[in-house]
C-alpha positions as CSV (number, residue, x, y, z in Angstrom):
1,M,100.9,111.8,105.5
2,F,97.7,112.8,103.8
3,F,97.5,114.4,100.4
4,A,94.5,115.6,98.3
5,E,94.5,117.2,94.9
6,F,91.5,118.3,92.8
7,E,90.6,119.8,89.4
8,P,87.8,122.3,89.0
9,F,85.4,122.2,86.1
10,E,87.5,124.7,84.3
11,G,90.6,122.6,84.5
12,R,93.9,123.0,86.3
13,T,96.4,125.9,85.6
14,K,99.2,124.6,87.7
15,Y,100.9,121.2,88.1
16,A,99.5,119.0,90.9
17,E,102.6,119.1,93.0
18,L,101.4,117.3,96.1
19,E,100.6,114.1,94.2
20,G,102.3,114.8,91.0
21,G,102.5,111.8,88.8
22,G,100.1,109.7,90.9
23,Y,97.4,112.3,90.5
24,Y,97.8,112.3,86.7
25,A,98.0,108.6,86.4
26,G,94.7,108.1,88.3
27,R,93.1,110.9,86.3
28,L,94.1,109.2,83.0
29,G,92.6,105.9,84.0
30,V,89.3,107.6,84.8
31,I,89.3,109.9,81.8
32,E,89.9,107.1,79.3
33,A,86.9,105.2,80.7
34,L,84.7,108.4,80.7
35,H,85.8,109.2,77.1
36,S,84.7,105.8,75.9
37,M,81.4,106.2,77.7
38,R,81.0,109.7,76.3
39,R,80.3,110.9,79.9
40,Q,81.4,113.5,82.4
41,C,81.5,113.2,86.1
42,R,83.1,114.0,89.4
43,A,85.5,111.3,90.5
44,V,87.4,110.7,93.8
45,I,90.2,108.2,94.0
46,F,91.1,106.9,97.4
47,R,94.5,105.3,97.8
48,E,96.1,104.3,101.0
49,I,99.6,103.1,101.3
50,G,100.3,100.9,104.3
51,E,103.3,99.7,106.1
52,G,103.5,96.6,103.9
53,Y,104.0,98.6,100.8
54,T,107.8,98.2,100.7
55,V,108.6,98.4,97.0
56,P,107.1,101.5,95.4
57,V,106.6,100.5,91.8
58,G,105.6,103.8,90.3
59,V,102.6,105.6,88.9
60,W,101.8,102.8,86.4
61,E,100.3,100.9,89.4
62,V,97.9,103.9,90.1
63,R,97.0,104.2,86.4
64,E,96.3,100.4,86.0
65,N,94.3,100.2,89.2
66,A,92.2,103.2,88.1
67,R,91.7,101.5,84.7
68,N,90.7,98.2,86.3
69,A,88.3,100.0,88.7
70,M,86.6,101.7,85.8
71,K,86.2,98.4,84.0
72,S,84.7,96.7,87.0
73,R,81.0,96.5,87.8
74,P,80.2,99.5,90.0
75,T,78.7,99.1,93.5
76,K,75.6,101.4,93.4
77,C,74.8,103.5,96.4
78,S,71.8,105.8,96.8
79,S,73.7,108.6,98.3
80,L,77.2,109.9,98.9
81,Q,76.8,109.2,102.6
82,E,75.9,105.6,101.8
83,A,79.0,105.3,99.5
84,L,81.3,106.8,102.3
85,Q,79.9,104.3,104.8
86,L,80.8,101.5,102.4
87,L,84.3,102.9,101.9
88,A,84.7,103.2,105.7
89,T,84.7,99.4,105.8
90,R,87.6,99.2,103.4
91,L,89.9,102.1,104.4
92,K,92.1,102.4,107.4
93,R,91.9,106.2,107.9
94,P,88.5,107.5,109.1
95,I,86.2,109.0,106.5
96,P,85.9,112.4,108.2
97,A,89.7,112.8,107.6
98,Y,89.1,112.3,103.8
99,V,86.1,114.6,103.8
100,A,88.1,117.4,105.7
101,K,90.9,117.3,103.1
102,S,88.8,116.9,100.0
103,R,87.4,119.8,98.0
104,V,85.2,117.5,96.0
105,L,83.6,115.5,98.9
106,G,82.8,118.8,100.6
107,Q,81.0,120.4,97.6
108,K,77.4,121.3,98.2
109,K,74.5,120.7,95.9
110,M,72.3,123.4,94.6
111,T,69.5,121.9,96.6
112,D,71.4,122.5,99.8
113,Y,70.9,126.3,99.6
């Protein structure tokens, strides 16, 4: 299975039913860090659940992983393409599958027109 949720700049008007609590838990971890930095951004959270994941422990794991990720030193990439190439070495599913599902990764820049 493959799920993707997003929130436009204006915010959501309906509950994120595909991901539900996991979406909001990941969002909370990112928003807390952005609030403390007094910043705004687009963020994409990649989460793969493999066959070895036998005991689902709930959304707290998603929230805490997002918090820990935001506390960690970032890996800096010069472009989205470079970041996706780096992620491809860590994810099992191919990056084009993520890009096809994601509304955020497929967004264009003003300079693209």
